[in-house]
C-alpha positions as CSV (number, residue, x, y, z in Angstrom):
1,M,26.8,-35.3,-37.9
2,H,23.6,-37.3,-37.5
3,P,21.1,-34.8,-36.2
4,Q,19.5,-37.2,-33.8
5,L,22.8,-37.5,-31.8
6,A,21.8,-34.3,-30.1
7,H,18.8,-36.1,-28.6
8,L,20.7,-39.0,-27.0
9,Q,20.8,-38.7,-23.2
10,P,23.7,-39.7,-21.0
11,Y,23.7,-43.4,-20.0
12,P,22.5,-44.0,-16.3
13,F,26.0,-44.7,-15.2
14,Q,27.4,-41.5,-16.5
15,R,24.7,-39.7,-14.5
16,L,25.5,-41.8,-11.5
17,G,29.2,-40.9,-11.8
18,K,28.4,-37.2,-11.7
19,L,25.9,-37.6,-8.8
20,L,28.6,-39.3,-6.7
21,A,31.6,-37.4,-7.9
22,D,32.1,-35.1,-4.9
23,A,30.8,-37.4,-2.2
24,R,33.4,-38.7,0.3
25,P,32.3,-42.0,1.8
26,P,33.9,-43.4,4.9
27,A,37.4,-44.7,4.0
28,E,37.1,-47.5,6.6
29,L,34.1,-49.1,4.7
30,P,35.2,-50.9,1.6
31,H,33.2,-49.9,-1.4
32,I,30.4,-52.3,-2.5
33,S,28.8,-51.6,-5.9
34,L,25.3,-53.0,-6.6
35,A,24.6,-50.5,-9.3
36,M,25.7,-52.1,-12.6
37,G,24.2,-55.3,-13.9
38,E,27.6,-56.8,-14.6
39,P,27.9,-60.5,-13.6
40,K,30.7,-61.1,-11.1
41,H,30.5,-64.9,-10.8
42,P,33.5,-66.7,-12.4
43,A,33.3,-67.7,-16.0
44,P,32.7,-71.5,-16.5
45,Q,35.8,-73.5,-16.9
46,L,34.4,-75.3,-19.9
47,V,34.1,-71.9,-21.7
48,K,37.6,-70.9,-20.8
49,D,38.9,-74.4,-22.0
50,A,37.0,-74.0,-25.3
51,L,38.5,-70.5,-25.8
52,C,42.0,-71.8,-25.3
53,A,41.5,-74.9,-27.4
54,N,40.3,-72.8,-30.4
55,L,42.8,-69.9,-30.5
56,D,43.6,-70.9,-34.1
57,G,40.2,-69.3,-34.9
58,L,41.9,-65.9,-34.5
59,S,43.7,-66.5,-37.8
60,G,40.5,-66.7,-39.9
61,Y,37.8,-64.3,-41.0
62,P,34.5,-65.5,-39.5
63,A,31.3,-65.6,-41.6
64,T,28.6,-63.2,-40.4
65,Q,26.1,-66.1,-40.3
66,G,28.3,-68.0,-37.9
67,T,29.2,-71.6,-38.0
68,A,26.6,-74.3,-38.6
69,A,27.7,-76.0,-35.4
70,L,27.0,-72.8,-33.3
71,R,23.6,-72.2,-35.0
72,Q,22.7,-75.8,-34.3
73,A,23.7,-75.5,-30.7
74,C,21.6,-72.4,-30.3
75,A,18.6,-74.1,-32.0
76,A,19.0,-77.2,-29.8
77,W,19.1,-75.0,-26.7
78,A,15.9,-73.3,-27.8
79,E,14.2,-76.6,-28.3
80,R,15.2,-77.9,-24.8
81,R,14.3,-74.6,-23.2
82,Y,11.1,-73.6,-25.0
83,G,10.0,-76.8,-26.8
84,V,10.2,-75.1,-30.2
85,K,11.9,-76.5,-33.3
86,L,14.0,-73.9,-35.2
87,D,15.5,-74.1,-38.6
88,A,19.2,-73.5,-37.7
89,E,19.9,-72.3,-41.2
90,R,17.2,-69.7,-41.5
91,E,15.8,-68.9,-38.1
92,V,18.9,-68.5,-35.9
93,L,21.7,-65.9,-36.2
94,P,24.6,-65.4,-33.8
95,V,25.1,-61.8,-32.5
96,N,27.7,-60.0,-30.4
97,G,25.5,-59.7,-27.4
98,S,21.9,-58.5,-27.1
99,R,22.8,-54.8,-26.9
100,E,24.6,-54.7,-30.3
101,A,21.8,-56.8,-31.8
102,L,19.0,-54.6,-30.5
103,F,20.6,-51.5,-31.9
104,A,21.3,-53.1,-35.3
105,L,17.9,-54.7,-35.6
106,T,16.2,-51.4,-35.0
107,Q,18.3,-49.7,-37.7
108,C,17.4,-52.6,-40.1
109,L,13.7,-52.6,-39.4
110,I,12.7,-49.0,-39.2
111,D,11.5,-47.3,-42.4
112,A,11.4,-43.5,-41.9
113,S,11.3,-42.7,-45.6
114,A,7.6,-42.0,-46.1
115,G,4.4,-41.2,-44.4
116,D,4.0,-40.5,-40.7
117,K,7.0,-40.7,-38.4
118,P,7.4,-44.3,-37.3
119,V,7.0,-45.3,-33.6
120,V,9.0,-47.8,-31.5
121,I,7.1,-49.0,-28.4
122,S,9.3,-49.3,-25.3
123,P,8.7,-50.3,-21.7
124,N,9.4,-47.6,-19.2
125,P,11.7,-48.0,-17.2
126,F,13.9,-49.5,-19.9
127,Y,17.3,-50.5,-21.1
128,Q,18.5,-47.3,-22.7
129,I,19.6,-48.8,-26.0
130,Y,15.9,-49.1,-26.9
131,E,15.6,-45.3,-26.9
132,G,18.9,-44.6,-28.6
133,A,18.3,-47.1,-31.3
134,A,14.8,-45.7,-32.0
135,L,16.0,-42.1,-32.2
136,L,19.0,-42.9,-34.5
137,A,16.7,-44.9,-36.8
138,G,14.5,-41.8,-37.2
139,A,11.6,-43.2,-35.0
140,E,9.7,-41.7,-32.1
141,P,9.9,-43.7,-28.9
142,C,6.6,-44.4,-27.2
143,Y,7.0,-45.3,-23.5
144,L,4.6,-47.6,-21.7
145,N,4.9,-47.0,-18.0
146,C,5.5,-50.2,-16.0
147,E,4.3,-49.5,-12.5
148,A,3.3,-51.4,-9.4
149,G,-0.4,-51.0,-10.3
150,N,0.0,-53.0,-13.5
151,G,2.4,-55.5,-12.2
152,F,5.4,-53.6,-13.6
153,L,4.2,-54.7,-17.1
154,P,3.3,-52.7,-20.2
155,D,-0.4,-52.0,-20.7
156,W,-0.9,-52.6,-24.4
157,D,-4.5,-51.4,-24.1
158,S,-3.2,-47.9,-23.2
159,V,-1.9,-47.3,-26.7
160,P,-4.5,-45.6,-29.0
161,D,-5.3,-46.9,-32.4
162,A,-3.7,-43.8,-34.1
163,A,-0.4,-44.6,-32.4
164,W,-0.5,-48.3,-33.2
165,R,-0.9,-47.4,-36.9
166,R,2.6,-45.8,-36.8
167,V,4.3,-48.5,-34.8
168,Q,6.9,-50.4,-36.7
169,L,8.6,-52.1,-33.7
170,A,7.5,-53.1,-30.2
171,I,10.2,-54.0,-27.8
172,V,9.5,-56.4,-25.0
173,C,11.8,-57.0,-22.1
174,S,10.8,-60.1,-20.1
175,P,12.1,-60.7,-17.5
176,G,12.2,-57.0,-17.2
177,N,15.1,-54.7,-16.5
178,P,14.9,-53.3,-13.8
179,T,11.7,-54.8,-12.3
180,G,12.2,-58.5,-13.0
181,A,8.6,-58.9,-14.1
182,V,7.7,-61.6,-16.6
183,M,5.0,-61.1,-19.2
184,P,2.2,-63.8,-19.0
185,L,0.8,-65.7,-21.9
186,A,-2.4,-63.6,-22.1
187,D,-0.3,-60.5,-22.7
188,W,1.7,-62.2,-25.4
189,E,-1.6,-63.3,-27.0
190,K,-2.8,-59.6,-27.0
191,L,0.5,-58.3,-28.4
192,F,0.6,-60.9,-31.2
193,A,-3.0,-60.0,-32.1
194,L,-1.9,-56.3,-32.3
195,S,1.1,-57.3,-34.5
196,D,-1.2,-59.3,-36.8
197,R,-3.5,-56.3,-37.1
198,Y,-1.0,-53.5,-37.5
199,G,2.0,-55.3,-39.0
200,F,4.7,-54.3,-36.6
201,V,7.7,-56.5,-35.5
202,I,8.1,-57.6,-31.9
203,A,11.7,-57.7,-30.5
204,S,11.7,-59.8,-27.3
205,D,14.8,-59.0,-25.2
206,E,15.2,-62.1,-23.0
207,C,18.8,-61.8,-21.7
208,Y,17.7,-62.4,-18.1
209,S,15.6,-65.5,-18.9
210,E,17.9,-68.0,-17.2
211,I,18.2,-66.2,-13.8
212,H,15.1,-67.5,-12.1
213,F,14.0,-69.3,-9.0
214,G,12.8,-72.7,-10.2
215,A,10.1,-71.9,-12.7
216,P,11.6,-70.9,-16.1
217,P,10.0,-67.7,-17.2
218,L,7.8,-67.7,-20.4
219,G,9.5,-66.3,-23.5
220,G,8.3,-65.2,-26.9
221,L,9.3,-68.5,-28.6
222,E,7.4,-70.6,-26.0
223,A,4.4,-68.3,-26.3
224,V,4.4,-68.9,-30.1
225,R,4.3,-72.7,-29.4
226,L,1.6,-72.5,-26.7
227,L,-0.6,-70.3,-28.9
228,G,-0.1,-72.5,-32.0
229,R,1.1,-69.7,-34.2
230,G,4.2,-69.2,-36.4
231,L,7.2,-67.0,-35.9
232,D,5.8,-64.2,-38.1
233,R,7.1,-60.7,-37.1
234,L,8.9,-62.0,-33.9
235,V,12.6,-61.8,-33.2
236,M,13.8,-63.1,-29.8
237,L,17.2,-61.9,-28.5
238,T,19.2,-63.7,-25.9
239,S,22.7,-63.7,-24.5
240,L,25.4,-65.7,-22.7
241,S,26.4,-62.7,-20.6
242,K,24.1,-63.3,-17.6
243,R,23.3,-66.9,-18.2
244,S,26.9,-68.0,-18.3
245,N,28.8,-65.1,-16.6
246,V,30.7,-64.2,-19.7
247,P,29.8,-60.5,-20.5
248,G,33.2,-60.0,-22.0
249,M,32.6,-62.5,-24.7
250,R,29.8,-60.4,-26.2
251,S,28.0,-63.4,-27.4
252,G,24.3,-64.2,-28.0
253,F,21.9,-65.1,-30.7
254,V,18.6,-64.0,-32.3
255,A,15.9,-66.3,-33.4
256,G,12.5,-65.9,-35.1
257,D,10.9,-64.9,-38.4
258,A,13.1,-66.3,-41.2
259,A,12.2,-63.4,-43.6
260,I,13.3,-60.8,-41.1
261,L,16.5,-62.7,-40.2
262,E,17.4,-63.0,-43.9
263,K,17.3,-59.2,-44.2
264,F,19.0,-58.8,-40.9
265,L,21.9,-61.0,-42.0
266,L,22.3,-58.9,-45.1
267,Y,22.4,-55.8,-43.0
268,R,24.9,-57.3,-40.6
269,T,27.2,-58.4,-43.5
270,Y,27.6,-54.8,-44.3
271,H,27.6,-53.8,-40.6
272,G,30.8,-55.8,-40.1
273,C,30.0,-57.5,-36.9
274,A,30.8,-61.2,-37.4
275,M,31.7,-63.1,-34.2
276,S,35.2,-64.4,-33.8
277,L,35.6,-68.1,-34.6
278,T,37.3,-68.5,-31.2
279,V,34.3,-67.0,-29.4
280,Q,31.9,-69.0,-31.5
281,A,33.5,-72.3,-30.3
282,A,33.3,-71.2,-26.7
283,S,29.7,-70.1,-27.2
284,Q,28.8,-73.5,-28.6
285,A,30.3,-75.1,-25.5
286,A,28.2,-72.8,-23.2
287,W,24.9,-73.3,-25.0
288,N,25.5,-77.1,-24.9
289,D,25.9,-77.2,-21.1
290,E,23.3,-76.5,-18.4
291,A,25.2,-77.6,-15.3
292,H,27.0,-74.3,-14.9
293,V,23.7,-72.4,-15.4
294,E,22.1,-74.3,-12.6
295,S,25.0,-73.5,-10.3
296,N,24.7,-69.9,-11.3
297,R,21.0,-69.8,-10.5
298,A,21.7,-71.4,-7.1
299,A,24.2,-68.7,-6.3
300,Y,21.8,-65.9,-7.1
301,A,19.0,-67.6,-5.2
302,A,21.2,-67.8,-2.1
303,K,21.8,-64.1,-2.3
304,F,18.1,-63.3,-2.6
305,D,17.4,-65.6,0.3
306,A,20.0,-63.9,2.5
307,V,19.4,-60.2,1.5
308,L,15.6,-60.0,1.2
309,P,14.7,-60.6,4.9
310,L,17.2,-57.8,5.8
311,L,16.0,-55.2,3.3
312,R,12.3,-55.8,3.9
313,T,12.7,-54.4,7.3
314,V,13.4,-50.9,5.8
315,L,12.4,-51.0,2.2
316,T,9.3,-52.0,0.2
317,V,10.8,-54.7,-2.0
318,D,9.8,-58.2,-3.3
319,R,11.6,-61.0,-5.0
320,P,11.3,-60.5,-8.8
321,D,9.8,-63.1,-11.1
322,A,13.3,-63.5,-12.5
323,S,16.6,-61.6,-13.1
324,F,19.2,-60.6,-10.5
325,Y,17.8,-57.2,-9.6
326,L,15.8,-55.9,-6.7
327,W,13.4,-53.0,-7.5
328,A,13.1,-51.3,-4.1
329,K,10.8,-48.4,-3.1
330,V,12.8,-46.0,-0.9
331,P,11.6,-44.0,2.1
332,G,10.9,-40.4,1.3
333,G,10.4,-41.0,-2.4
334,D,13.5,-39.3,-3.7
335,D,15.6,-42.0,-5.3
336,V,18.4,-39.7,-6.4
337,A,18.9,-38.2,-2.9
338,F,18.7,-41.6,-1.4
339,A,21.3,-43.1,-3.6
340,R,23.7,-40.2,-3.1
341,A,23.3,-40.3,0.7
342,L,23.7,-44.0,0.9
343,F,27.0,-43.8,-1.0
344,A,28.2,-40.9,1.0
345,S,27.5,-42.5,4.4
346,R,27.8,-46.2,3.8
347,N,29.9,-46.5,0.6
348,V,27.3,-48.7,-1.2
349,T,26.4,-47.8,-4.7
350,V,22.9,-48.4,-6.1
351,L,21.2,-46.9,-9.2
352,P,18.4,-44.4,-8.9
353,G,15.3,-45.7,-10.6
354,S,14.5,-42.4,-12.3
355,Y,17.7,-42.7,-14.2
356,L,16.3,-45.8,-16.0
357,A,13.0,-44.1,-17.0
358,R,11.6,-41.1,-18.8
359,D,8.8,-38.7,-17.8
360,A,5.8,-40.1,-19.7
361,H,2.0,-39.9,-19.2
362,G,2.6,-37.4,-16.3
363,A,5.0,-39.5,-14.3
364,N,8.5,-41.0,-14.2
365,P,7.8,-44.6,-13.2
366,G,11.3,-45.1,-11.8
367,R,11.0,-42.2,-9.4
368,G,11.1,-43.3,-5.8
369,Y,12.8,-46.6,-6.6
370,I,16.4,-47.9,-6.6
371,R,17.8,-50.8,-8.6
372,I,19.9,-53.1,-6.6
373,A,22.0,-55.6,-8.7
374,L,22.9,-58.7,-6.6
375,V,26.0,-59.3,-8.7
376,A,28.6,-59.2,-6.0
377,Q,29.6,-62.3,-4.0
378,L,27.2,-63.5,-1.3
379,A,29.2,-62.0,1.6
380,E,29.4,-58.6,-0.1
381,C,25.7,-58.6,-0.9
382,V,24.9,-59.4,2.8
383,A,27.3,-56.7,4.0
384,A,25.7,-54.2,1.7
385,A,22.2,-55.1,2.8
386,R,23.2,-54.6,6.4
387,R,24.7,-51.2,5.6
388,I,21.5,-50.2,3.8
389,V,19.4,-51.2,6.8
390,E,21.6,-49.1,9.1
391,F,21.4,-46.2,6.7
392,C,17.7,-46.4,6.4
393,Q,17.2,-46.4,10.1
394,H,19.0,-43.1,10.3
395,Y,17.7,-41.8,7.0
396,A,14.1,-42.3,8.0
397,A,14.6,-40.5,11.3
398,A,16.4,-37.5,9.7
399,P,14.4,-34.3,9.4
400,A,13.1,-33.5,5.9
């Protein structure tokens, strides 16, 4: 077996399941889960119609590169969204969601065959696939703590020169999971300069980019345009899961450096992960439409507007720059105990922040926080917020 498999840690939801396994919440309170970032809004009708209209695609083998029509739809969306013109033939590649692509891209990029052990830079807290992909590629994860003091963003200046010399991949998550923080242009400029100096690739995970509150967040492709540079050593990853409420379709695309995508396409051809022609047709319909995305954003904004005034009475929490998460600081500082007690007494599930992070630089930057995913319907989110308020009023008064 692969020796690095022994170093993989359980996913946060496995840990959460064990934490809550023997708790017995009140039966009279219906369970409300705000733990998993799984969209619960209905899938757009135009996507369902496209799926049904293209069922004949199930009878054919799809090409790994995807159809020209889908790549062109992705490129057209990127131009509308970021003002950047992409070569749909060489700079766009459909993938089966950002998680699959992040893992595969890391395996494709990392060269652990010679010299010092390669390093993969990751934000901390982070989406756990970053760590697992790095370990299985034979690299060493380097965690950059994203804390309130630095705006929940990575501090690129904190990485010493000796470490940068070993970096082969730097992963950016903006808007961030779980904090919702968006990296500004000055930080992009600094990271690009470091990439130019040391030669590493930047993978920009932007799957939450379309859940925002009126000001579309800056992404890597737009930063390239604003800074007047090329796509060298940049790969942007995006997905329909959150944007279009279709996580079950496992559909997204990557865009960026044509030389990297050429090798990534070769890797994926052997990897055997071509997207079904039926799903490609539905994906094309989704990328070509913005009306359903605007409705989706409005639904999330309504939940933030309703929930935040309630939660701010008992928790330290702010509206994120983007995404559908709240990153809330809990009373007492023990996020694990808080999450368990909340479930046991109010039947509301949230995710302990420390489960999303690692101890690094003397601290776990997720400790003392919970991630609240506002994915349920508005009424459920409001009901959960009220239960959290009631719980906190008693929790804060309980003896230590």
